[in-house]
C-alpha positions in Angstrom: -88.6 4.2 39.9 -85.5 6.4 40.9 -83.7 5.2 37.5 -86.2 6.2 35.4 -86.8 9.9 37.1 -83.2 10.8 37.0 -82.8 8.7 33.6 -86.2 11.3 32.3 -84.8 14.3 33.8 -81.2 14.2 32.2 -83.3 13.3 28.5 -85.9 16.3 29.2 -82.9 18.5 29.9 -81.1 17.3 26.8 -84.0 18.0 24.5 -83.7 22.0 25.3 -79.7 21.5 25.5 -77.9 18.6 24.0 -74.6 19.7 26.2 -75.3 20.4 29.4 -76.6 17.6 30.5 -73.9 15.1 29.0 -70.8 18.0 30.8 -72.7 17.7 34.0 -72.1 13.7 34.2 -68.8 14.1 32.7 -67.5 17.1 35.2 -69.0 15.5 38.1 -67.5 12.1 37.3 -64.1 13.3 36.8 -64.2 15.7 39.4 -66.2 14.7 41.9 -68.3 12.0 44.5 -71.7 12.9 42.8 -71.8 10.7 39.9 -69.8 7.6 39.0 -70.1 6.4 35.7 -70.1 3.1 34.4 -66.9 1.7 32.3 -69.6 1.8 29.4 -69.8 5.2 29.2 -66.8 6.4 31.1 -65.8 7.9 28.1 -67.3 11.4 29.0 -64.9 11.8 31.2 -62.4 11.8 29.1 -60.3 15.5 29.4 -60.9 15.2 25.1 -65.0 14.5 25.3 -65.0 17.4 28.2 -62.8 19.4 25.7 -65.5 19.1 22.6 -68.5 18.9 24.6 -67.2 22.7 25.9 -66.4 24.1 23.2 -70.0 22.4 21.0 -71.9 24.0 24.7 -70.2 27.5 24.0 -71.3 27.2 20.0 -75.2 26.2 21.1 -75.7 28.9 23.6 -74.5 31.7 21.2 -76.6 30.5 18.3 -79.4 29.6 20.4 -80.0 33.7 21.1 -79.9 34.7 17.9 -82.7 35.5 16.1 -83.2 33.4 12.9 -79.9 31.5 13.3 -82.0 29.7 16.4 -83.9 28.2 13.8 -81.0 26.8 12.2 -79.5 25.6 15.1 -82.7 23.4 16.0 -82.9 22.0 12.4 -79.3 20.4 13.1 -80.6 19.9 17.1 -83.0 17.7 15.7 -80.3 14.5 15.4 -77.8 15.8 18.4 -80.3 16.2 21.0 -82.4 13.1 21.0 -78.7 11.9 20.6 -77.3 13.2 23.8 -81.3 12.3 25.0 -80.3 8.7 24.7 -76.5 8.5 26.0 -77.9 10.3 29.5 -80.6 8.1 29.4 -78.1 5.0 29.2 -75.4 6.8 31.5 -77.5 8.4 33.9 -79.9 5.3 35.6 -76.8 3.0 34.9 -74.1 6.1 37.0 -73.9 5.8 41.3 -75.3 8.9 42.2 -76.7 10.3 45.6 -80.1 9.4 45.0 -79.0 5.6 43.2 -77.1 3.6 45.3 -77.5 0.1 43.2 -78.3 1.1 39.3 -77.4 -2.5 38.0 -81.0 -3.5 38.1 -82.4 -0.8 36.0 -83.6 -2.5 32.6 -80.2 -4.6 33.6 -81.6 -7.6 30.7 -81.6 -4.8 27.5 -78.9 -2.0 27.7 -80.1 -0.4 24.2 -84.1 -0.1 25.8 -83.0 3.0 28.0 -80.9 4.9 25.2 -84.1 4.2 23.0 -86.2 6.1 25.8 -83.8 8.3 26.2 -83.4 9.0 22.1 -87.8 9.6 22.3 -87.8 11.5 25.3 -85.3 13.8 23.5 -87.2 15.1 20.9 -90.6 15.3 22.2 -89.2 17.9 24.5 -87.1 19.1 21.4 -90.5 19.4 19.3 -92.2 21.1 22.0 -89.4 23.5 22.1 -88.9 24.3 18.5 -92.3 25.1 18.1 -93.0 26.7 20.8 -89.6 29.0 20.3 -90.9 29.3 16.0 -94.5 30.8 17.3 -92.9 33.2 19.5 -90.5 34.3 17.4 -92.9 34.8 15.4 -94.6 37.1 17.2 -92.4 38.8 19.3 -89.8 39.6 15.6 -87.4 37.4 17.6 -87.0 39.6 20.3 -87.7 36.9 23.0 -84.8 34.6 21.6 -82.6 35.3 23.6 -84.8 35.3 26.4 -86.5 31.8 25.8 -82.8 30.3 25.3 -82.1 31.6 28.3 -85.0 30.1 30.2 -84.5 27.2 28.5 -80.8 26.6 29.7 -81.6 27.5 32.9 -84.2 24.7 32.9 -82.0 22.3 31.7 -79.6 22.7 34.3 -82.5 22.8 37.2 -83.5 19.3 36.2 -80.3 17.6 35.8 -79.7 19.1 38.9 -82.6 17.1 40.4 -82.2 14.5 38.1 -78.9 13.6 40.0 -79.6 14.8 43.5 -83.0 14.4 44.1 -85.4 12.7 41.4 -88.5 12.7 43.2 -88.7 16.2 42.2 -88.1 16.1 38.0 -91.9 15.0 37.5 -92.3 18.8 39.2 -90.1 20.7 37.0 -91.4 18.2 33.8 -95.1 19.5 34.4 -93.8 22.7 35.1 -92.2 23.0 31.7 -94.9 21.7 30.2 -97.5 24.4 31.5 -94.7 27.0 30.7 -94.9 26.2 27.3 -98.6 25.9 26.6 -99.2 29.7 28.3 -96.0 31.0 26.0 -98.0 29.1 23.0 -101.0 31.1 24.1 -99.1 34.5 24.8 -97.5 34.3 21.7 -100.8 33.8 19.4 -102.8 36.7 20.7 -100.4 38.2 20.5 -99.9 37.9 17.0 -103.8 37.9 16.6 -103.5 41.3 17.6 -100.8 42.5 15.5 -102.9 40.9 12.7 -105.8 42.6 13.7 -104.4 46.1 14.4 -102.6 45.8 10.9 -106.0 44.8 8.7 -107.9 48.3 10.7 
């Protein structure tokens, strides 16, 4: 159960920002004792992999905060984020962390199963994020893009921290994320309807 929560938190974080959970796992495994990646996922802590992920992270952070560019970025990330979700779910559930002392037993019969679960989870979060962002951008004429992007990045970091240190908190954060997205969409739709009413009156 703990492994599943860890993987879920990491995959959901990848659905918001593909590179934050991959960088976190790689850096923590390379420089701390908080995460010990298994042999099959050790490439995440390779200096070349970390360097490439770091550059891609910077590009993602900048692109996601620019109105119109963020829409193009979301289209590209429809492939990248689910792939990242599969990687971090698979590697995270197989890693030793403060919460997971014996990761070997989780879905040991099929190594591809955690990856597939991570892909689906990250894709679901990504589609929710992209849809919400489109509604909010339309309602605010793109003004909300930098604010929403920052909130998404912070949420991704929080999910990664919870997944690694306190997996039980992942469920609470995911519920808060869903509630926040629903409230944001409702607010944006009301604002858009108000603007239309003013324009026609």
